TIVEX-869953 format. One record per residue (C-alpha): residue number from 1; x, y, z. Coordinates in pm, whole numbers. Layout:
NODE    i      c1      c2      c3
NODE  NUM       X       Y       Z
...
END
This chain:
NODE    i      c1      c2      c3
NODE    1    3860   -3451   -3813
NODE    2    3738   -3824   -3858
NODE    3    3491   -3883   -3595
NODE    4    3478   -4257   -3492
NODE    5    3141   -4370   -3319
NODE    6    3165   -4700   -3122
NODE    7    2881   -4919   -2969
NODE    8    2805   -5232   -2819
NODE    9    2941   -5213   -2486
NODE   10    2784   -5302   -2194
NODE   11    2725   -5537   -1886
NODE   12    2723   -5894   -1937
NODE   13    2760   -6217   -1652
NODE   14    3127   -6398   -1696
NODE   15    3089   -6652   -1980
NODE   16    2847   -6434   -2175
NODE   17    2923   -6218   -2534
NODE   18    2955   -5896   -2654
NODE   19    2994   -5761   -2968
NODE   20    3153   -5423   -3029
NODE   21    3119   -5184   -3348
NODE   22    3329   -4906   -3448
NODE   23    3219   -4734   -3741
NODE   24    3426   -4458   -3939
NODE   25    3311   -4262   -4225
NODE   26    3625   -4340   -4465
NODE   27    3762   -4664   -4330
NODE   28    3732   -4859   -4654
NODE   29    3786   -4610   -4925
NODE   30    4096   -4446   -4769
NODE   31    4284   -4775   -4745
NODE   32    4256   -4797   -4357
NODE   33    4313   -5038   -4107
NODE   34    4176   -5041   -3749
NODE   35    4295   -5174   -3376
NODE   36    4082   -5213   -3093
NODE   37    4269   -5149   -2766
NODE   38    4115   -5153   -2383
NODE   39    4200   -4991   -2111
NODE   40    4075   -5069   -1717
NODE   41    4092   -4847   -1420
NODE   42    4460   -4796   -1281
NODE   43    4601   -4992   -1565
NODE   44    4787   -4869   -1877
NODE   45    4595   -4921   -2227
NODE   46    4621   -5268   -2402
NODE   47    4630   -5356   -2735
NODE   48    4359   -5579   -2824
NODE   49    4328   -5682   -3191
NODE   50    4379   -5531   -3527
NODE   51    4276   -5600   -3885
NODE   52    4482   -5450   -4170
NODE   53    4379   -5331   -4516
NODE   54    4475   -5653   -4674
NODE   55    4236   -5801   -4404
NODE   56    4530   -5984   -4200
NODE   57    4416   -6024   -3813
NODE   58    4633   -5948   -3490
NODE   59    4525   -6075   -3170
NODE   60    4683   -6001   -2816
NODE   61    4778   -6334   -2686
NODE   62    4548   -6261   -2368
NODE   63    4230   -6274   -2601
NODE   64    4314   -6533   -2886
NODE   65    4089   -6780   -2942
NODE   66    3834   -6561   -2748
NODE   67    3774   -6252   -2935
NODE   68    3732   -6210   -3311
NODE   69    3745   -5874   -3536
NODE   70    3590   -5887   -3851
NODE   71    3469   -5582   -4076
NODE   72    3178   -5479   -4316
NODE   73    3359   -5261   -4562
NODE   74    3024   -5132   -4690
NODE   75    2927   -5036   -4344
NODE   76    3279   -4833   -4307
NODE   77    3240   -5076   -3969
NODE   78    3486   -5310   -3802
NODE   79    3341   -5517   -3507
NODE   80    3505   -5717   -3202
NODE   81    3353   -6029   -3136
NODE   82    3365   -6120   -2740
NODE   83    3318   -6442   -2665
NODE   84    3359   -6613   -2299
NODE   85    3398   -6298   -2127
NODE   86    3576   -6275   -1773
NODE   87    3571   -6019   -1531
NODE   88    3924   -5930   -1653
NODE   89    3791   -5820   -1971
NODE   90    3621   -5526   -1793
NODE   91    3778   -5201   -1965
NODE   92    3709   -4925   -2175
NODE   93    3762   -5039   -2545
NODE   94    3842   -4810   -2790
NODE   95    3918   -4828   -3163
NODE   96    4172   -4664   -3390
NODE   97    4153   -4635   -3730
NODE   98    4501   -4607   -3907
NODE   99    4480   -4438   -4254
NODE  100    4731   -4349   -4536
NODE  101    4712   -4079   -4776
NODE  102    4997   -4066   -5078
NODE  103    5008   -3694   -4991
NODE  104    5002   -3678   -4583
NODE  105    5130   -4024   -4530
NODE  106    4958   -4235   -4220
NODE  107    4736   -4068   -4002
NODE  108    4534   -4231   -3659
NODE  109    4245   -4167   -3553
NODE  110    4052   -4289   -3220
NODE  111    3749   -4358   -3101
NODE  112    3612   -4215   -2758
NODE  113    3571   -4575   -2627
NODE  114    3256   -4834   -2507
NODE  115    3264   -4928   -2163
NODE  116    3275   -5314   -2150
NODE  117    3176   -5449   -1756
NODE  118    3193   -5828   -1684
NODE  119    3061   -5976   -1354
NODE  120    3141   -6288   -1183
END
């Protein structure tokens, strides 16, 4: 079982910034991509951003221009830089690693999440 470790969440005032981290052993060596999702109380889980094995990035329309996904392959870590935070960004943020193995195909691994709370 692969364990993803998330950090960087916390409480911030509207307009502030946070940088989330997701460290996942094997992310670089095992041809993996990483997605960020978020889920607010009473709402469904929502796609936020992703970075593919070739470095291609994607963003939900709701965060485009506001969030930036990046990676440090040497540290098996993916970051989500969140700027200009708004109260509606308040949610539990989770990372999902997707890896391909020539013998076992695609497998997904979820982190437990880190809470982001944005106050007005």
